[in-house]
Structures are given as structure tokens and as C-alpha cells.
RODO-325158 format. One record per residue (C-alpha): residue number from 1; z, x, y; residue in three letters. Coordinates in Angstrom, 1 decimal, decimal comma. Example, Ala and Ser with C-alpha at 12.3 -4.5 7.8 and 13.67 -1.06 7.14 Angstrom:
% residues 2
R mitor      z      x      y martor
R     1    7,8   12,3   -4,5    ALA
R     2    7,1   13,7   -1,1    SER
END
This chain:
% residues 533
R mitor      z      x      y martor
R     1  -67,4   37,7   98,6    MET
R     2  -63,5   38,4   98,3    PRO
R     3  -62,8   39,4   95,0    SER
R     4  -60,4   37,3   92,5    VAL
R     5  -57,6   39,6   93,3    GLU
R     6  -57,9   38,3   97,0    GLN
R     7  -58,1   34,8   96,7    VAL
R     8  -55,4   32,6   97,3    TRP
R     9  -54,2   30,4   95,6    PRO
R    10  -55,7   32,2   92,9    PRO
R    11  -58,1   31,1   90,0    TYR
R    12  -56,6   29,9   87,1    PRO
R    13  -56,7   31,3   84,4    PRO
R    14  -58,9   30,5   81,4    ALA
R    15  -57,7   28,6   78,8    GLY
R    16  -54,7   27,3   80,9    GLU
R    17  -52,9   24,3   78,7    THR
R    18  -51,0   21,0   80,9    ASP
R    19  -48,1   22,9   80,8    LEU
R    20  -49,7   25,8   81,8    ASP
R    21  -51,2   24,6   84,8    LYS
R    22  -47,8   22,3   86,0    ALA
R    23  -45,8   25,6   86,0    LEU
R    24  -48,0   27,8   87,9    ARG
R    25  -48,7   24,8   90,7    LEU
R    26  -44,8   24,8   91,0    GLU
R    27  -44,6   29,0   91,1    GLU
R    28  -47,5   28,4   93,9    GLU
R    29  -45,4   25,5   95,8    LYS
R    30  -42,7   27,8   95,5    GLU
R    31  -44,2   31,1   96,9    ALA
R    32  -45,6   29,1   99,8    LYS
R    33  -42,0   27,8  101,0    ARG
R    34  -40,9   30,9  100,7    ARG
R    35  -43,6   32,8  102,9    SER
R    36  -43,5   29,9  105,4    ASP
R    37  -39,5   30,6  105,6    GLU
R    38  -40,2   34,1  106,2    ILE
R    39  -42,8   33,4  109,0    ASP
R    40  -40,9   30,9  110,4    ARG
R    41  -37,5   33,7  110,2    ALA
R    42  -39,9   36,4  112,0    LEU
R    43  -41,3   33,7  114,6    GLU
R    44  -37,4   33,1  115,3    SER
R    45  -36,9   37,3  115,9    GLN
R    46  -39,9   37,4  117,8    ARG
R    47  -38,9   33,9  120,2    GLU
R    48  -35,1   35,9  120,2    GLU
R    49  -36,9   39,3  121,5    LEU
R    50  -38,8   37,6  124,1    ARG
R    51  -35,7   36,1  125,3    LYS
R    52  -33,6   39,1  125,3    ARG
R    53  -36,1   41,6  127,1    LYS
R    54  -34,1   40,5  130,2    ASP
R    55  -30,4   40,9  128,5    TYR
R    56  -28,3   44,4  130,1    ILE
R    57  -26,9   45,6  126,4    LYS
R    58  -24,1   47,5  126,7    VAL
R    59  -22,3   49,8  123,6    LEU
R    60  -18,7   50,5  123,6    LEU
R    61  -17,8   53,7  121,9    LEU
R    62  -14,6   55,9  121,5    GLY
R    63  -11,9   56,1  119,1    GLN
R    64   -9,9   53,3  117,5    ALA
R    65   -7,2   52,4  120,1    GLU
R    66   -9,0   54,5  123,1    SER
R    67   -9,5   50,7  125,0    GLY
R    68  -13,1   49,3  124,5    LYS
R    69  -11,6   45,9  123,5    SER
R    70   -9,6   45,7  126,3    THR
R    71  -12,5   47,0  129,0    VAL
R    72  -14,4   44,3  127,6    LEU
R    73  -12,0   41,8  128,0    LYS
R    74  -11,7   42,8  131,6    GLN
R    75  -15,4   42,7  131,6    PHE
R    76  -15,2   39,4  130,3    GLN
R    77  -12,3   37,5  132,8    GLN
R    78  -13,5   39,3  135,7    TYR
R    79  -17,5   37,9  135,1    TYR
R    80  -17,6   35,0  133,0    ALA
R    81  -13,3   33,4  133,5    PRO
R    82  -14,8   30,0  132,5    LYS
R    83  -16,1   31,2  129,5    ALA
R    84  -12,9   33,4  128,6    PHE
R    85  -10,4   31,1  129,0    SER
R    86  -12,1   28,9  126,3    ALA
R    87  -10,8   31,7  124,1    GLU
R    88   -7,3   31,6  125,2    SER
R    89   -5,8   29,2  121,5    GLU
R    90   -7,7   32,5  119,9    ALA
R    91   -5,3   35,3  121,3    TRP
R    92   -2,9   32,9  121,4    ARG
R    93   -2,9   33,5  117,7    ALA
R    94   -3,7   37,3  117,8    VAL
R    95   -0,5   37,9  119,9    ILE
R    96    1,8   35,5  118,1    GLN
R    97    0,5   37,1  115,1    LEU
R    98    1,5   40,7  116,6    ASN
R    99    4,9   39,5  117,3    LEU
R   100    6,2   38,5  114,0    VAL
R   101    4,0   41,5  112,2    ARG
R   102    6,6   43,8  114,2    SER
R   103    9,3   41,7  113,4    VAL
R   104    8,5   42,1  109,4    ASN
R   105    7,9   45,5  110,1    PHE
R   106   11,6   46,0  111,5    VAL
R   107   12,8   43,7  109,1    LEU
R   108   11,1   45,7  105,6    ASP
R   109   12,8   48,7  107,5    ILE
R   110   16,2   47,5  107,3    LEU
R   111   15,9   46,4  103,9    SER
R   112   14,8   50,0  103,0    GLY
R   113   11,5   49,6  102,1    ALA
R   114    8,8   50,6  104,6    SER
R   115    6,2   48,2  105,4    THR
R   116    3,5   50,9  104,6    SER
R   117    5,0   51,6  101,3    LEU
R   118    5,2   48,3   99,9    SER
R   119    3,2   48,9   97,2    ASN
R   120    3,5   52,6   96,6    VAL
R   121    6,3   53,5   93,9    GLU
R   122    7,4   56,6   95,5    SER
R   123    9,7   56,0   98,8    ALA
R   124    9,7   59,1  100,5    ALA
R   125    8,5   59,4  104,0    THR
R   126    8,6   61,8  107,0    TYR
R   127   10,5   61,8  110,3    ALA
R   128    8,1   63,0  113,6    PRO
R   129   10,5   65,0  114,4    SER
R   130   10,8   67,1  111,7    SER
R   131    8,2   68,5  108,8    SER
R   132   11,9   68,2  106,5    LYS
R   133   10,9   65,0  104,1    PRO
R   134   13,7   62,4  103,5    TYR
R   135   14,4   59,7  101,2    ILE
R   136   15,0   56,4  103,2    THR
R   137   17,8   55,0  101,9    GLN
R   138   18,9   51,1  101,5    ARG
R   139   21,4   50,2  104,2    PHE
R   140   24,6   48,0  103,6    SER
R   141   23,9   45,6  106,8    GLU
R   142   27,0   44,2  108,3    ASP
R   143   27,2   40,1  108,1    ASP
R   144   25,6   39,6  111,6    ASP
R   145   22,4   41,6  110,3    LEU
R   146   22,5   39,6  107,1    ASN
R   147   22,4   36,6  108,8    LYS
R   148   19,6   37,3  111,1    LEU
R   149   17,2   38,7  108,1    ARG
R   150   17,6   35,6  106,0    MET
R   151   17,3   33,1  109,0    ARG
R   152   14,0   35,4  109,9    LEU
R   153   12,9   35,4  106,4    SER
R   154   10,3   32,3  107,0    PRO
R   155    8,2   34,8  109,4    LEU
R   156    6,5   36,0  106,3    SER
R   157    4,9   32,6  105,9    GLN
R   158    4,3   32,3  110,0    VAL
R   159    2,7   36,1  109,1    GLU
R   160    0,3   34,5  106,3    ALA
R   161   -0,9   31,6  107,7    ILE
R   162   -2,0   33,6  111,0    LEU
R   163   -3,9   35,8  109,1    LEU
R   164   -5,8   33,5  107,0    LYS
R   165   -6,3   31,6  110,4    ARG
R   166   -7,5   34,8  112,1    LEU
R   167  -10,1   35,3  108,7    SER
R   168   -7,8   38,6  109,3    ALA
R   169   -7,1   41,5  106,8    THR
R   170   -4,0   43,8  106,0    ASP
R   171   -4,6   47,1  105,8    SER
R   172   -0,8   47,5  105,1    ARG
R   173   -1,5   48,7  101,6    THR
R   174   -1,9   52,8  101,1    ARG
R   175   -3,3   54,4   97,9    LYS
R   176   -1,3   57,6   98,0    SER
R   177    1,8   58,7   99,4    VAL
R   178    1,1   61,9  102,1    PRO
R   179    1,3   65,3  100,9    PRO
R   180    4,7   67,0  101,0    ASN
R   181    5,1   68,6  104,3    GLY
R   182    1,9   67,8  106,3    LYS
R   183    1,9   64,4  107,6    THR
R   184    5,1   64,2  109,1    PRO
R   185    5,4   60,5  110,7    GLY
R   186    2,8   58,6  108,8    TYR
R   187    4,6   55,5  107,9    TYR
R   188    5,9   55,5  111,7    GLU
R   189    4,0   52,2  112,7    ARG
R   190    3,3   49,0  111,5    ALA
R   191   -0,1   48,1  109,6    SER
R   192   -3,2   47,5  111,5    GLU
R   193   -4,4   43,7  111,5    ILE
R   194   -8,6   43,7  111,1    SER
R   195  -11,3   41,2  111,4    VAL
R   196  -14,7   41,9  110,6    ARG
R   197  -17,7   41,9  113,1    GLY
R   198  -19,7   39,0  112,6    GLY
R   199  -17,3   37,0  111,5    THR
R   200  -16,7   34,6  114,4    GLY
R   201  -12,4   34,3  114,3    TRP
R   202  -12,5   33,5  118,0    LYS
R   203  -14,8   30,2  117,3    GLU
R   204  -12,9   29,6  113,9    LEU
R   205   -9,7   28,8  115,4    VAL
R   206  -10,9   27,1  118,5    ARG
R   207  -13,5   24,7  116,1    ARG
R   208   -9,9   24,0  114,1    LYS
R   209   -7,4   23,1  116,8    THR
R   210  -10,4   21,3  118,5    GLU
R   211  -11,2   19,2  114,7    THR
R   212   -7,4   18,7  114,1    ARG
R   213   -6,4   15,1  113,3    THR
R   214   -3,3   13,8  114,1    SER
R   215   -1,7   14,9  110,7    LEU
R   216   -0,1   18,1  111,5    PRO
R   217   -1,5   21,5  109,6    ASP
R   218   -0,3   24,4  108,7    ASP
R   219   -0,6   26,1  112,6    LEU
R   220    1,2   23,7  113,7    ASP
R   221    3,9   24,4  111,0    ASP
R   222    4,2   28,1  111,9    ALA
R   223    4,3   27,6  115,4    ARG
R   224    7,3   25,4  115,1    ARG
R   225    8,8   28,1  112,8    ILE
R   226    8,4   31,2  115,5    LEU
R   227    9,6   28,5  118,1    ASP
R   228   13,3   28,3  115,8    ALA
R   229   13,2   31,7  115,5    CYS
R   230   12,8   33,1  119,1    LYS
R   231   16,6   33,5  119,7    GLU
R   232   16,9   35,1  116,5    ASP
R   233   13,9   37,4  117,1    ILE
R   234   15,5   38,7  120,5    ALA
R   235   19,1   39,2  119,1    ALA
R   236   17,7   41,5  116,6    LEU
R   237   15,2   43,4  118,7    TRP
R   238   18,7   44,3  121,2    THR
R   239   20,8   45,0  118,8    SER
R   240   22,1   48,7  118,7    PRO
R   241   22,3   48,9  114,9    GLN
R   242   18,8   48,3  114,7    VAL
R   243   18,2   50,3  117,5    GLN
R   244   20,0   53,1  116,2    GLU
R   245   17,4   52,9  112,3    ARG
R   246   14,6   52,3  113,9    LEU
R   247   15,2   55,6  115,5    ALA
R   248   16,7   57,5  112,3    LYS
R   249   12,9   56,3  110,7    GLU
R   250   11,2   57,5  114,1    GLY
R   251    9,8   54,5  114,9    VAL
R   252    8,7   53,7  118,3    SER
R   253    7,2   50,5  118,7    LEU
R   254    7,3   50,1  122,5    ARG
R   255    4,3   53,1  122,2    ASP
R   256    2,4   50,9  120,0    GLN
R   257   -0,6   48,5  120,7    SER
R   258    0,1   44,8  120,4    GLY
R   259    4,0   45,2  121,5    PHE
R   260    5,5   42,4  122,3    PHE
R   261    9,2   42,1  121,3    LEU
R   262   10,7   43,1  124,4    ASP
R   263    9,3   39,3  125,4    GLU
R   264    9,6   37,4  122,3    ALA
R   265   11,7   34,5  123,3    ALA
R   266    9,1   33,6  125,8    ARG
R   267    6,0   34,6  123,4    ILE
R   268    7,4   32,8  120,3    ALA
R   269    7,6   29,6  122,4    SER
R   270    6,6   26,2  121,7    ILE
R   271    4,7   25,5  124,5    SER
R   272    3,4   29,4  125,0    TYR
R   273   -0,3   29,5  126,8    ALA
R   274   -1,5   33,6  126,8    PRO
R   275   -1,7   34,9  130,7    PRO
R   276   -4,5   37,5  131,0    PHE
R   277   -2,1   40,4  131,3    GLN
R   278   -0,7   39,3  127,7    ASP
R   279   -4,3   39,2  126,4    ILE
R   280   -5,2   42,8  127,8    LEU
R   281   -2,3   44,2  125,0    LYS
R   282   -2,8   42,0  122,3    ALA
R   283   -4,0   44,1  119,6    ARG
R   284   -6,6   43,3  117,0    LEU
R   285   -8,3   45,8  114,8    GLN
R   286  -12,5   45,5  114,9    THR
R   287  -14,3   46,6  110,9    MET
R   288  -17,8   47,2  111,9    GLY
R   289  -19,8   46,1  114,7    VAL
R   290  -18,8   43,1  117,2    GLU
R   291  -21,6   41,6  119,2    GLU
R   292  -20,1   39,3  122,7    HIS
R   293  -22,8   37,7  124,4    GLU
R   294  -21,7   36,9  128,5    MET
R   295  -23,0   35,4  131,2    VAL
R   296  -21,9   36,1  134,6    MET
R   297  -21,2   33,2  136,1    GLU
R   298  -21,8   31,8  139,6    SER
R   299  -19,2   31,9  142,2    LEU
R   300  -20,4   28,5  143,0    SER
R   301  -19,4   25,6  140,1    ASP
R   302  -22,2   23,9  140,4    ASN
R   303  -24,9   26,5  139,8    GLN
R   304  -25,3   28,5  136,5    THR
R   305  -27,0   32,0  136,1    ASN
R   306  -28,0   31,4  132,5    ALA
R   307  -31,5   32,8  131,7    GLY
R   308  -31,8   34,9  135,0    LYS
R   309  -32,5   38,5  134,7    VAL
R   310  -30,1   40,6  134,4    GLY
R   311  -27,0   37,7  134,4    SER
R   312  -26,9   38,1  130,3    THR
R   313  -25,0   41,1  128,6    TRP
R   314  -24,8   41,9  125,2    ILE
R   315  -21,9   44,1  124,4    PHE
R   316  -21,7   45,7  121,1    TYR
R   317  -18,0   46,6  120,5    ASP
R   318  -17,8   49,0  117,6    VAL
R   319  -15,0   50,4  115,2    GLY
R   320  -13,5   53,5  116,4    GLY
R   321  -11,9   55,0  113,0    CYS
R   322  -14,2   58,0  111,2    ARG
R   323  -14,6   55,5  108,2    SER
R   324  -17,4   53,3  110,4    GLN
R   325  -18,6   55,6  113,2    ARG
R   326  -21,8   55,8  110,5    ALA
R   327  -22,5   51,9  111,7    THR
R   328  -22,9   53,7  115,5    TRP
R   329  -26,3   55,2  115,2    ALA
R   330  -28,5   52,1  114,7    PRO
R   331  -27,3   50,5  118,1    TYR
R   332  -28,3   53,8  120,2    PHE
R   333  -32,0   52,8  120,2    GLU
R   334  -31,9   49,4  122,4    ASP
R   335  -29,0   49,5  125,0    VAL
R   336  -29,2   50,1  128,6    ASN
R   337  -25,7   52,0  129,0    ALA
R   338  -23,1   53,6  127,3    MET
R   339  -19,2   52,9  127,8    ILE
R   340  -17,1   55,7  126,3    PHE
R   341  -13,7   55,8  126,4    LEU
R   342  -11,5   58,5  125,8    CYS
R   343   -7,2   58,3  125,7    SER
R   344   -5,7   61,0  127,9    MET
R   345   -2,4   60,0  126,3    ALA
R   346   -3,3   61,3  122,8    GLY
R   347   -3,4   64,8  123,5    PHE
R   348    0,1   65,2  121,4    ASP
R   349   -1,0   62,7  118,7    GLN
R   350   -3,5   62,8  115,4    VAL
R   351   -5,9   60,6  114,0    LEU
R   352   -4,5   58,0  111,4    VAL
R   353   -7,3   59,2  108,7    GLU
R   354   -6,8   62,9  109,3    ASP
R   355   -3,1   63,9  110,3    ARG
R   356   -5,3   67,2  110,9    THR
R   357   -7,0   66,5  113,8    THR
R   358   -5,5   66,2  117,3    ASN
R   359   -7,4   62,6  118,9    ARG
R   360   -8,3   64,1  122,4    LEU
R   361   -9,9   66,8  120,0    PHE
R   362  -11,6   64,2  118,5    ASP
R   363  -13,0   62,6  121,7    SER
R   364  -14,5   65,7  122,8    LEU
R   365  -16,1   65,7  119,4    THR
R   366  -17,7   62,3  119,5    ILE
R   367  -18,6   63,1  122,7    TRP
R   368  -20,6   66,3  122,1    LYS
R   369  -22,3   63,7  119,5    THR
R   370  -23,3   61,3  121,9    VAL
R   371  -24,5   63,2  124,4    CYS
R   372  -26,6   65,5  122,0    SER
R   373  -28,6   62,6  120,9    SER
R   374  -32,2   61,9  122,0    LYS
R   375  -31,8   58,3  121,6    LEU
R   376  -29,3   58,0  124,2    LEU
R   377  -31,6   60,0  126,6    ALA
R   378  -32,2   57,5  128,8    ASN
R   379  -29,4   55,3  128,2    VAL
R   380  -26,9   55,1  131,4    THR
R   381  -23,8   57,1  130,6    PHE
R   382  -20,5   56,0  131,6    ILE
R   383  -17,1   58,0  130,7    LEU
R   384  -13,8   56,1  130,8    LEU
R   385  -10,8   58,5  130,8    MET
R   386   -8,1   55,8  129,6    ASN
R   387   -4,2   55,1  129,6    LYS
R   388   -3,8   57,3  132,7    THR
R   389   -0,1   55,3  132,5    ASP
R   390    0,6   56,3  129,2    LEU
R   391    0,0   60,4  130,4    LEU
R   392    1,8   60,3  133,1    GLN
R   393    4,6   58,4  131,0    ALA
R   394    4,4   61,4  128,4    LYS
R   395    4,8   63,8  131,4    LEU
R   396    7,4   62,4  132,8    ASP
R   397    9,5   62,3  129,5    SER
R   398    9,1   66,0  129,3    GLY
R   399    5,9   66,9  126,8    LYS
R   400    4,1   69,9  128,5    VAL
R   401    0,4   69,4  127,8    PHE
R   402   -0,5   73,0  127,0    SER
R   403    1,4   73,2  123,9    ARG
R   404   -1,5   70,9  122,8    TYR
R   405   -4,4   71,8  124,6    VAL
R   406   -4,0   75,6  124,7    ASN
R   407   -6,9   76,2  126,8    SER
R   408   -5,6   74,3  129,5    TYR
R   409   -3,9   76,7  132,0    LYS
R   410   -2,9   74,7  135,3    GLY
R   411    0,5   72,7  136,0    ARG
R   412    2,0   69,9  134,0    ASN
R   413    0,3   67,3  136,5    ASN
R   414   -1,1   64,4  135,9    ALA
R   415   -4,1   64,9  138,4    GLN
R   416   -4,8   68,2  137,4    GLU
R   417   -5,0   67,3  133,8    ILE
R   418   -7,3   64,8  134,6    ILE
R   419   -9,4   67,0  137,0    ASP
R   420   -9,6   69,5  133,8    TYR
R   421  -10,9   66,9  131,1    LEU
R   422  -13,2   65,7  134,1    LYS
R   423  -14,8   69,4  133,7    ARG
R   424  -14,5   69,5  130,1    LYS
R   425  -16,5   66,3  129,5    PHE
R   426  -19,0   67,4  132,4    GLU
R   427  -19,3   70,5  130,9    GLY
R   428  -20,8   68,9  127,3    ILE
R   429  -22,8   66,6  129,2    HIS
R   430  -24,1   69,5  131,3    ARG
R   431  -24,9   71,7  128,2    SER
R   432  -27,1   68,6  126,3    PHE
R   433  -29,0   67,7  130,2    ALA
R   434  -32,5   69,0  128,2    THR
R   435  -32,6   65,7  126,0    HIS
R   436  -32,1   63,7  129,3    SER
R   437  -34,4   62,1  132,0    ARG
R   438  -31,9   64,1  134,5    GLN
R   439  -29,0   61,7  133,3    ARG
R   440  -26,0   61,6  135,3    THR
R   441  -22,4   60,5  134,0    VAL
R   442  -20,5   58,2  135,9    HIS
R   443  -16,4   59,2  135,5    MET
R   444  -13,6   57,4  136,5    HIS
R   445  -10,0   57,8  135,1    ALA
R   446   -8,4   54,5  134,3    THR
R   447   -5,3   52,4  133,1    CYS
R   448   -7,4   49,5  131,0    ALA
R   449   -4,9   47,3  131,6    ILE
R   450   -4,2   47,8  135,3    ASP
R   451   -6,3   44,3  136,4    VAL
R   452   -5,8   45,5  140,3    VAL
R   453   -7,6   49,1  139,6    THR
R   454  -10,3   47,7  137,3    MET
R   455  -11,6   45,2  139,3    SER
R   456  -12,9   47,9  141,3    THR
R   457  -14,3   50,0  138,4    ILE
R   458  -16,0   46,8  136,7    LEU
R   459  -18,2   45,9  139,9    VAL
R   460  -19,1   49,8  140,0    ARG
R   461  -19,6   49,7  136,6    MET
R   462  -21,8   46,7  136,9    ALA
R   463  -24,0   47,7  139,8    ILE
R   464  -24,8   50,8  137,9    ILE
R   465  -26,0   49,4  135,1    VAL
R   466  -28,0   46,5  136,8    ILE
R   467  -29,8   48,9  139,2    ILE
R   468  -30,6   51,7  136,2    ASP
R   469  -31,7   49,1  133,9    SER
R   470  -33,6   46,9  136,2    LEU
R   471  -34,4   49,1  139,0    GLY
R   472  -33,1   46,2  141,5    TYR
R   473  -30,1   43,8  141,9    ILE
R   474  -31,5   40,2  141,7    PRO
R   475  -30,7   37,8  144,5    GLY
R   476  -28,5   35,1  142,3    HIS
R   477  -25,9   38,0  142,0    LEU
R   478  -25,8   38,9  145,8    HIS
R   479  -22,2   38,2  145,7    ALA
R   480  -21,2   41,2  143,1    PHE
R   481  -24,0   43,8  146,0    TRP
R   482  -21,8   42,7  148,8    LEU
R   483  -18,2   43,4  147,1    ILE
R   484  -20,0   46,7  145,8    TYR
R   485  -21,5   47,2  149,8    LYS
R   486  -17,7   47,0  151,0    LYS
R   487  -16,2   49,1  148,3    MET
R   488  -19,0   51,7  149,1    ARG
R   489  -17,5   51,1  152,8    ALA
R   490  -14,3   51,6  151,9    GLU
R   491  -15,2   55,2  150,5    GLU
R   492  -16,8   56,3  153,7    GLN
R   493  -14,3   55,6  156,3    TYR
R   494  -11,0   54,7  154,4    GLY
R   495   -9,9   51,2  153,6    GLN
R   496   -9,1   48,9  157,4    GLY
R   497  -11,3   51,8  159,1    GLY
R   498  -14,6   49,9  159,1    PHE
R   499  -16,1   46,3  160,4    ARG
R   500  -18,5   43,9  158,9    TYR
R   501  -21,7   43,6  161,2    VAL
R   502  -23,8   41,4  159,2    GLY
R   503  -26,2   41,7  157,1    ASN
R   504  -24,5   43,1  154,5    GLY
R   505  -23,8   46,3  157,1    GLN
R   506  -20,9   47,8  157,9    TYR
R   507  -20,1   50,6  160,6    GLU
R   508  -16,8   52,7  161,0    PRO
R   509  -14,1   51,7  164,0    LEU
R   510  -13,7   54,9  165,4    TYR
R   511  -16,9   56,5  166,6    ALA
R   512  -15,5   59,9  166,2    ASN
R   513  -15,4   59,8  162,2    GLN
R   514  -18,5   61,0  162,4    GLY
R   515  -20,1   59,3  159,3    VAL
R   516  -23,3   56,6  159,7    PRO
R   517  -22,6   53,3  158,7    PRO
R   518  -23,6   52,0  155,3    ALA
R   519  -27,1   50,9  155,3    GLN
R   520  -28,1   47,7  153,8    ALA
R   521  -31,8   47,2  151,7    PRO
R   522  -34,5   46,4  154,0    VAL
R   523  -34,5   43,2  152,2    ASN
R   524  -31,1   42,2  151,8    TYR
R   525  -29,5   39,1  154,1    GLY
R   526  -30,3   34,8  154,3    ALA
R   527  -33,3   35,0  151,7    THR
R   528  -31,7   35,1  148,4    GLY
R   529  -34,6   37,6  147,5    GLY
R   530  -33,8   41,1  145,0    ASN
R   531  -31,9   44,1  146,7    TYR
R   532  -34,6   46,8  146,3    VAL
R   533  -32,3   50,1  144,9    HIS
END
């Protein structure tokens, strides 16, 4: 017979009054309600886990501004273009906010108050070309610049409206000025726009836009103001006096993410609809972890892949700043693949949060930490050495790679530097091979904003991840398999050096190439079955 303590509901205590009984019954009713809620929540979690067992989960890792969000956009546009196009309204707000903040940043410099120093009493700043501090002086502008500043003053209101609509925060405020002589160039860039992971900012913008009444709202007002200012924005940016003063402050906005001043008139237009290339360049910092669900869309308009094995991908886009890296570890346990991004163009830069640490060296340190994690021993590793375009541009401008990376002894040539970095990353990965199941790392040198070259890499990555995760290619994804087979043929025989002979098989045009034709899996073909690896 169970003891009194094991019986539920418990026996009424001796001498219980009617009031005590009523209170006890109410407490028991509330406890039962809470217990039922917990049971329902647990069942919901179990159901979600059952539903997600066939999902492919990918972790995006790397420093801030390494290109994680850009690669995610490329994935969404390539594999789920219809769903991604539904987010264009949100990205329009982000792009226009990037533009407005650049303008307001320039206006702050012209007024003699650096944006980053707006809440700091000291006005000392540092020139990136010199370690010697100097005090920013207020300029006595000529009439034309004064008029431009007055006409552009409403853009501060536009910025506030767009920040509110995106539920974004402004990282403008600095707690302290930099130590003397230690942080040249500390204030040479505009502050970041940040959204916290899980806030659903894209859906928020879309929902408010779709439910808009016939009465104008604040977003309409912001866009009309921006449209009215577009010619003045263009005039401000093309002014030789403005460019001279930016150079004096050591500011190079063109090198920063989210730069749109060269196309201000187009982007500020009331009829602006963002093309994909603009969305790729848009900058919005992720705080915490942002989860993105992507369902691979069928190439046929009347079919859906939702719910089919391998079709739903979950991307975890994590913040890359040092203060946010502690949030990474919980996501190591339940992912199929890890895509790590390193900005090769960071060889001459330092971290914003630690001006003594080189960005490239920091990427190598993160890579070492990731490779040594036993939680990732059975995870597919993909390394994207990103920003090949900026690396080439810096080398062309006269920057010497070996001055920043002393261990490099080769020529100041982009391809040789890429090969050197591949060996460095591969060496670190190999040193921790004992933790993995003979895990290989798939490396690509990339320019994440290049749609053409990225399309090839996207297919390669998807096929690798699907095969490593499932062991086969599901039949409903056969179109992507065909693309992959053609890419393999191009690798073997060169572009135009092969012909298709059916059933997913290619052969060389010239017999003396000496390379056997790519073989299709045995059950590949019109049956639409699964394609065994």
C-alpha cells in the first residue's frame, strides 16, 4: 500500500476547515494545470524532434564580417528562391538603413563629432595612417555644404523609424575612449546595426507591411523623406570637400560592409525593389544565434519537397564577435555539417573588440578550437576561405602579405597566398585527426558575393552534406544530382570536353584524354529512386 506521501491528490489534513479545503483544492487545480502544460510542452518537443530527425542541420561559424550571412543568403536564393523573395521587403529596409547610416555618419564627421564619440566627452581620435593622436576640429563649411547638411537633417528621423521597424539596436555608444597610442583607426567606421537572434525581424517587417491600412504609416513617411533626399545624398558623396575630409579622418567607407553610397539615387528611390546583388551586400549584425529553416524547392512549380527526407535544412547563424562565441558550443552536439568562414582579406586588420589581435590569426585560433572539439568529430567540415576579391584588391593596392604574416615566404601573389593558407588550415585540422572518424575537410576559396562562382560551390557543398548525412541522394533531389554529375564531368574532362550519353553518365569527346567517363550509380535513372553513394 503506498504511503501517504505517494498519494495524489494528498489526503486532507486533520482539522481542515471549509476555507482551508477551498484553498487546497484551488492549489491542487493550479498544480494539475501546470503539470498538464508541462506534459503538453514535452510532447510537443518530442514531436518536433521526430519531425526534425530527417532535417539536415548546418552550423555557420566564423568571425564577425567573415561572410556567414552572405553564404546563407546564397543558399536561400539558390535552393529556395520563392521563399527568399518573400523576404525582400525586410531586406529593402536593411539596405536603406545601411545607406542612411552611412550618410548620417558622414554628416557627423562634417559637423566635427565622430559618430562613435557621440556619447564620449573627449573628442580625441586616431588616424589609421599614424599612431599619433589628433583632436578632430570643427570645420567651417562653405554655404553649399551647410545647405546640404540642413536638407539632409531629416535622415536622422528616417534612421530612427527603420531601426524601430527592424527591432534593431545601435552599437554606436562607446564606454570609453581608446588608450593613448594603442588603437589607431578605432573610430574610422560607422557603428553596427544589430538584431538579436530569434526576434523574427524579417517576419515583423513583412507582417506590418502586409497588414498596412489605407492610411500612411511611419515607414511610408521614411521612404518619402529618403526619396526627397536622394539627389542631395548623391551630391554629398560626390563632393570633393567631403572626400577630402573623410580622407583626413582616415575613413574608407567603400571597404566596409553595407556600403551603398555610390548608388544612392537608385536605392533611395520610392520605387526601389532590392535585387539579389544588393541583398548580398546588405549588412546586419547577428547577436546571439539566428535559426533559419530552408525547404529545398522543386524545379517543378506544382511540386513541393516539404517533409521529404533531406529537403529541409536548418541553418544556425551565430554571432562572430568574441563576446558571443560562448553561445556556439550548445550547437555542436546536433548538427550534420559545419561551414567555417575565414576572411582572407583580414590579414592587415585587427579585431574591433581587441585592437591587438590580427583578424587572420584569430581565425586560425578559432579553427584550432573547432577542430579540437570532440563534439564535432562526426560532423562534415567545410572551410570557405572567403573574400578573394578583397584579398586581390589589397595586394594590387600595394599591401604586402608577408609584412603582416611573418611565416609567409612566398611571392605577393593571391593564388600562392591561398595555397599557403590552405596548408595552414589543413595542418591544424590534421593535427586533431585522432578526434574524428578520419574526417576530411572540404576547402574552397570563395567570393561570397559572386553569384556565378558561388552557384558551383553551393551545389558541391549540398551534395557533400546530403551524402555524408544520409548516405544517399533522395530521388526528389535528382535535379541537383544531375547538376553535380555535370560538374564532375567538367572537372575530369574540362569545359566542353565531354558529352552526355544518358542515365547521368558522361564521356570524353577525345579518346586520348585517358580518363574513364564518370559512372552513374547503379539505380540512377528514370525510376526516380534513391541514388546510392
